[in-house]
C-alpha positions in Angstrom: 0.0 0.0 0.0 1.5 3.3 -1.0 1.9 6.2 1.4 -0.9 8.3 -0.2 -3.5 5.4 0.0 -2.4 4.6 3.5 -3.0 8.2 4.5 -6.5 8.2 2.9 -7.3 5.0 4.8 -6.2 6.5 8.1 -8.4 9.5 7.5 -11.4 7.4 6.8 -10.8 5.1 9.8 -10.3 8.2 12.0 -13.7 9.6 10.9 -15.3 6.3 11.5 -13.7 6.1 15.0 -14.8 9.6 15.9 -18.4 8.9 14.9 -18.5 5.6 16.8 -16.7 6.9 19.9 -17.3 10.7 20.0 -16.1 11.1 23.6 -12.7 9.4 23.2 -9.8 11.9 23.1 -7.8 11.8 19.9 -4.6 10.8 21.7 -6.3 7.6 22.9 -7.5 6.5 19.5 -5.8 3.5 18.0 -6.2 3.4 14.2 -5.2 0.1 12.7 -4.8 0.2 8.9 -5.4 -3.1 7.2 -2.4 -4.5 5.3 -2.1 -6.5 2.1 0.4 -9.0 3.5 -1.7 -12.0 2.4 -4.8 -12.8 0.3 -6.9 -12.7 3.6 -5.5 -9.3 4.6 -6.0 -7.8 1.1 -9.6 -9.1 1.2 -10.2 -7.4 4.5 -8.7 -4.2 3.3 -10.9 -4.0 0.2 -14.0 -4.8 2.1 -13.3 -2.2 4.8 -12.5 0.5 2.0 -15.9 -0.2 0.4 -17.7 0.0 3.7 -16.0 3.2 4.7 -17.3 4.8 1.5 -20.9 3.8 2.2 -21.0 0.6 0.1 -22.0 -2.9 1.2 -19.4 -5.6 0.9 -19.1 -9.1 2.3 -16.7 -12.1 2.0 -18.1 -15.1 0.2 -17.0 -18.5 1.6 -17.2 -21.2 -1.0 -15.4 -23.9 0.9 -17.1 -27.1 1.9 -16.7 -28.5 5.4 -15.8 -31.7 7.3 -18.3 -33.4 9.5 -16.9 -35.6 12.2 -19.1 -38.5 13.1 -16.4 -40.4 15.0 -16.8 -41.3 18.7 -15.0 -43.2 21.3 -16.7 -46.4 22.5 -15.7 -48.7 25.3 -16.3 -52.4 25.0 -17.3 -54.8 27.8 -13.6 -55.5 28.6 -12.9 -51.8 29.0 -11.0 -51.3 25.8 -11.6 -48.0 24.0 -11.8 -47.7 20.2 -12.7 -45.0 17.7 -15.6 -45.7 15.4 -17.3 -43.6 12.7 -15.7 -41.5 10.0 -15.1 -38.0 8.7 -17.3 -36.9 5.9 -16.8 -34.0 3.5 -19.8 -31.9 2.7 -19.3 -29.8 -0.5 -20.3 -26.2 -0.7 -23.8 -25.2 -1.8 -22.4 -22.0 -3.3 -21.8 -21.3 -7.0 -18.7 -22.8 -8.3 -16.1 -20.2 -9.2 -17.8 -17.5 -7.1 -15.8 -14.3 -6.3 -14.2 -13.7 -2.9 -16.2 -10.5 -2.3 -19.7 -9.6 -3.2 -20.5 -5.9 -3.0 -23.0 -3.2 -3.9 -21.4 0.1 -4.8 -23.6 3.0 -5.8 -26.4 0.6 -6.6 -24.3 -1.6 -8.8 -23.5 -5.3 -8.2 -19.7 -5.7 -8.0 -17.9 -9.1 -7.6 -14.3 -9.0 -6.6 -11.8 -11.9 -7.0 -8.7 -11.5 -4.8 -5.5 -12.9 -6.5 -2.4 -12.8 -4.4 1.1 -13.6 -5.6 1.1 -16.1 -8.4 -2.5 -17.2 -8.0 -4.5 -17.3 -11.2 -8.2 -17.6 -12.2 -9.6 -21.1 -12.5 -11.8 -22.0 -15.4 -14.9 -22.0 -13.1 -14.0 -18.4 -12.1 -13.7 -17.3 -15.7 -17.1 -18.7 -16.4 -18.5 -16.9 -13.3 -16.9 -13.7 -14.5 -18.6 -14.0 -17.9 -22.0 -14.7 -16.2 -21.6 -11.6 -14.0 -20.6 -9.2 -16.8 -23.3 -10.7 -19.1 -25.9 -9.9 -16.5 -24.7 -6.3 -16.2 -22.6 -6.6 -13.1 -19.0 -5.6 -12.5 -16.3 -8.2 -12.0 -12.8 -7.2 -10.8 -9.6 -9.1 -10.2 -7.6 -7.4 -7.4 -4.0 -8.2 -7.0 -2.9 -5.2 -4.9 -4.7 -2.6 -2.8 -3.2 0.3 -4.8 -4.6 -1.1 -8.0 -8.0 -1.5 -6.3 -7.9 2.2 -5.2 -6.9 3.3 -8.7 -10.0 1.4 -10.1 -12.1 3.0 -7.3 -11.0 6.5 -8.1 -11.7 6.1 -11.8 -15.0 4.2 -11.6 -16.5 5.3 -8.3 -15.0 8.7 -7.6 -13.4 10.2 -4.6 
């Protein structure tokens, strides 16, 4: 995150903090600026930026989950054993769905976070096509600075 964008973020977070805690003295405020040190951190930073500008944004989790049906049983001799199994439940979400779903100025925006050498899968490319075909906006964000640059051009200051 460049110095200018970090300063803009600090100003927005300070305004939010003052509105939320009006009686707190300025010297006691702790303003934590999100980083972009990982895909997770970059996702949080983008979501917070959108929310601070009055948009709605949320992370979309498309991972399945494991269900543990194992349990320990004791037989008549007193020996314990583990019975049952682990079962994977796939997601019910749309395959290839973006990491962030947002509404910015009344427009549906889907944001895919790609960190480092990460690339779009075929399912994500199909999802991108479906979103843009329906009139939504689909972005691939690799750095916070590139996201802010898109924001300034397309949404405004």
